[in-house]
DORO-537931 format. One record per residue: x, y, z of N, C-alpha, C, O in turn. Coordinates in Angstrom, 3 decimals. Last residue first. Example, Ala and Ser with C-alpha at 12.3 -4.5 7.8 and 13.67 -1.06 7.14 Angstrom:
<<12.850; -2.250; 7.080>; <13.670; -1.060; 7.140>; <12.900; 0.030; 7.870>; <13.409; 1.138; 8.039>> <<13.190; -5.690; 7.800>; <12.300; -4.500; 7.800>; <13.200; -3.300; 7.800>; <14.236; -3.319; 8.465>> 
END
This chain:
<<90.682; 74.686; 107.390>; <90.324; 73.506; 108.030>; <89.375; 73.289; 109.315>; <89.171; 72.154; 109.747>> <<91.049; 75.682; 103.746>; <90.226; 75.955; 105.168>; <90.915; 74.482; 105.654>; <91.413; 73.574; 104.988>> <<94.157; 76.309; 102.106>; <92.830; 75.586; 102.523>; <92.167; 75.584; 103.764>; <92.808; 75.479; 104.810>> <<95.161; 79.591; 101.231>; <95.512; 78.104; 102.234>; <94.048; 77.502; 102.644>; <93.130; 78.029; 103.272>> <<95.917; 80.228; 97.858>; <95.383; 80.771; 99.149>; <95.371; 79.181; 99.642>; <95.479; 78.116; 99.035>> <<99.125; 79.734; 96.592>; <97.844; 79.677; 96.360>; <97.099; 79.893; 97.520>; <97.825; 79.692; 98.493>> <<101.954; 80.341; 96.963>; <101.217; 81.404; 96.858>; <99.714; 80.977; 96.582>; <98.979; 81.929; 96.321>> <<102.998; 77.457; 96.572>; <102.599; 78.502; 97.704>; <101.786; 79.327; 97.614>; <100.724; 79.145; 98.209>> <<105.838; 78.846; 94.314>; <104.888; 77.722; 94.842>; <104.235; 78.105; 95.948>; <104.706; 79.095; 96.508>> <<105.086; 81.885; 91.987>; <105.470; 81.111; 93.238>; <104.704; 79.827; 93.553>; <103.523; 79.588; 93.298>> <<103.775; 82.258; 89.666>; <104.855; 81.704; 89.229>; <105.347; 80.907; 90.769>; <105.815; 79.770; 90.838>> <<102.310; 84.232; 90.534>; <101.221; 83.142; 90.240>; <102.495; 82.272; 90.063>; <102.170; 81.149; 90.450>> <<103.798; 86.401; 90.965>; <102.956; 85.844; 92.008>; <101.943; 84.231; 91.712>; <101.234; 83.514; 92.418>> <<104.655; 87.214; 88.827>; <105.719; 86.662; 89.515>; <104.409; 86.079; 90.766>; <104.670; 84.998; 91.294>> <<102.018; 88.131; 87.812>; <102.828; 87.206; 87.213>; <104.061; 86.482; 88.107>; <104.307; 85.281; 88.002>> <<102.133; 90.725; 89.640>; <100.659; 89.230; 89.188>; <101.519; 88.036; 88.924>; <101.685; 87.112; 89.720>> <<104.036; 91.872; 88.897>; <103.685; 91.588; 90.506>; <102.754; 90.359; 90.510>; <102.718; 89.351; 91.217>> <<103.619; 92.721; 86.740>; <104.811; 92.153; 86.523>; <104.905; 91.293; 87.938>; <105.625; 90.308; 88.106>> <<101.055; 94.293; 86.820>; <100.792; 92.959; 85.734>; <102.046; 92.212; 86.181>; <101.887; 90.992; 86.124>> <<102.085; 96.304; 88.208>; <101.251; 95.823; 89.077>; <100.967; 94.129; 88.052>; <100.734; 93.053; 88.602>> <<103.976; 97.392; 86.427>; <104.546; 96.965; 87.512>; <103.312; 96.110; 88.667>; <103.625; 95.479; 89.677>> <<101.966; 98.546; 84.354>; <103.347; 97.126; 84.266>; <103.831; 96.693; 85.382>; <104.168; 95.510; 85.405>> <<100.624; 100.408; 85.838>; <99.943; 98.865; 85.510>; <101.105; 97.905; 84.940>; <101.105; 96.683; 85.090>> <<102.945; 102.368; 86.772>; <102.283; 101.382; 87.846>; <101.568; 100.245; 87.281>; <101.652; 99.161; 87.858>> <<103.570; 102.953; 84.014>; <104.411; 102.304; 84.906>; <103.913; 101.287; 86.001>; <104.172; 100.099; 86.193>> <<100.963; 104.098; 83.215>; <101.098; 102.999; 82.541>; <102.923; 102.474; 83.483>; <103.195; 101.288; 83.295>> <<101.240; 106.076; 85.350>; <99.718; 105.356; 85.094>; <100.152; 103.875; 84.632>; <99.918; 102.822; 85.225>> <<102.962; 107.378; 84.182>; <103.206; 107.071; 85.680>; <102.236; 105.891; 85.671>; <102.619; 104.777; 86.027>> <<101.994; 108.703; 81.597>; <103.175; 107.605; 81.894>; <103.402; 107.262; 83.316>; <104.466; 106.651; 83.407>> <<100.064; 110.022; 82.408>; <99.873; 108.729; 81.390>; <101.048; 107.690; 81.803>; <101.076; 106.510; 82.150>> <<101.348; 111.952; 84.043>; <100.472; 111.280; 84.287>; <100.362; 109.913; 83.597>; <100.555; 108.848; 84.184>> <<102.610; 113.352; 81.932>; <103.431; 112.696; 82.813>; <102.309; 111.784; 83.477>; <102.584; 110.595; 83.316>> <<100.764; 114.360; 80.016>; <101.818; 113.326; 79.371>; <102.472; 112.527; 80.667>; <102.813; 111.348; 80.583>> <<99.410; 116.140; 81.819>; <98.551; 114.844; 81.249>; <99.628; 114.010; 80.739>; <99.489; 112.815; 81.000>> <<100.584; 118.618; 82.484>; <100.875; 117.399; 83.307>; <99.631; 115.884; 82.671>; <99.282; 114.885; 83.301>> <<99.565; 120.461; 80.578>; <101.259; 119.817; 80.649>; <101.602; 119.336; 81.522>; <102.808; 119.352; 81.768>> <<97.038; 120.763; 81.234>; <97.159; 120.149; 79.635>; <98.952; 119.307; 79.991>; <99.366; 118.170; 79.768>> <<95.861; 119.892; 83.995>; <96.340; 120.794; 83.133>; <96.500; 120.096; 81.954>; <96.112; 118.946; 81.753>> <<94.218; 118.653; 85.964>; <95.992; 118.427; 85.952>; <96.112; 119.350; 84.993>; <97.046; 119.988; 85.480>> <<91.361; 119.160; 85.525>; <92.288; 118.970; 87.153>; <93.416; 119.247; 86.857>; <93.874; 120.210; 87.471>> <<91.086; 119.129; 83.159>; <90.580; 120.476; 84.095>; <91.570; 120.603; 85.191>; <92.264; 121.522; 85.627>> <<91.689; 116.450; 82.080>; <92.490; 117.942; 81.648>; <91.956; 119.182; 82.522>; <92.589; 120.235; 82.443>> <<90.097; 115.429; 83.654>; <91.415; 115.117; 83.860>; <92.301; 116.503; 83.510>; <93.082; 117.226; 84.128>> <<87.359; 116.451; 82.467>; <87.507; 116.258; 83.937>; <89.153; 116.373; 84.173>; <89.553; 117.331; 84.833>> <<88.164; 115.092; 80.185>; <87.749; 116.710; 80.047>; <87.783; 116.330; 81.173>; <88.577; 115.391; 81.120>> <<88.112; 112.475; 80.448>; <89.225; 112.763; 79.460>; <89.186; 114.616; 79.840>; <90.213; 115.284; 79.722>> <<85.467; 111.970; 81.140>; <86.961; 111.451; 81.757>; <87.700; 112.054; 81.535>; <88.308; 112.448; 82.531>> <<84.153; 112.582; 78.601>; <83.970; 113.022; 80.129>; <85.300; 113.286; 80.931>; <85.922; 114.304; 81.235>> <<84.867; 110.300; 77.029>; <85.287; 111.494; 76.629>; <84.874; 112.758; 77.887>; <85.483; 113.828; 77.858>> <<83.981; 108.215; 78.339>; <85.610; 108.417; 78.208>; <86.144; 110.216; 78.089>; <87.011; 110.947; 78.567>> <<81.364; 108.621; 78.139>; <81.436; 108.852; 79.273>; <83.126; 108.458; 79.267>; <83.578; 108.405; 80.411>> <<81.097; 108.541; 75.219>; <80.941; 109.798; 75.788>; <81.230; 109.729; 77.357>; <81.341; 110.826; 77.905>> <<81.420; 105.849; 74.824>; <82.378; 106.875; 74.345>; <82.121; 108.168; 74.993>; <83.101; 108.852; 75.291>> <<80.705; 103.596; 77.937>; <80.868; 104.353; 76.745>; <81.723; 105.428; 76.213>; <82.620; 105.925; 76.893>> <<82.170; 101.250; 79.509>; <82.174; 102.180; 79.771>; <82.027; 103.141; 77.935>; <82.900; 103.265; 77.076>> 
END
């Protein structure tokens, strides 16, 4: 994504959610991203978590 595309997306979020809601939205997105990364790392560590072989 280019810089202009990111600016357009930011403006759309600002219009849709308002300035007061953006910090809360960003915090929730960050938390969700951390939880997803944590779950993916835990899945790698578990034995048998790999895809089953075809028979």
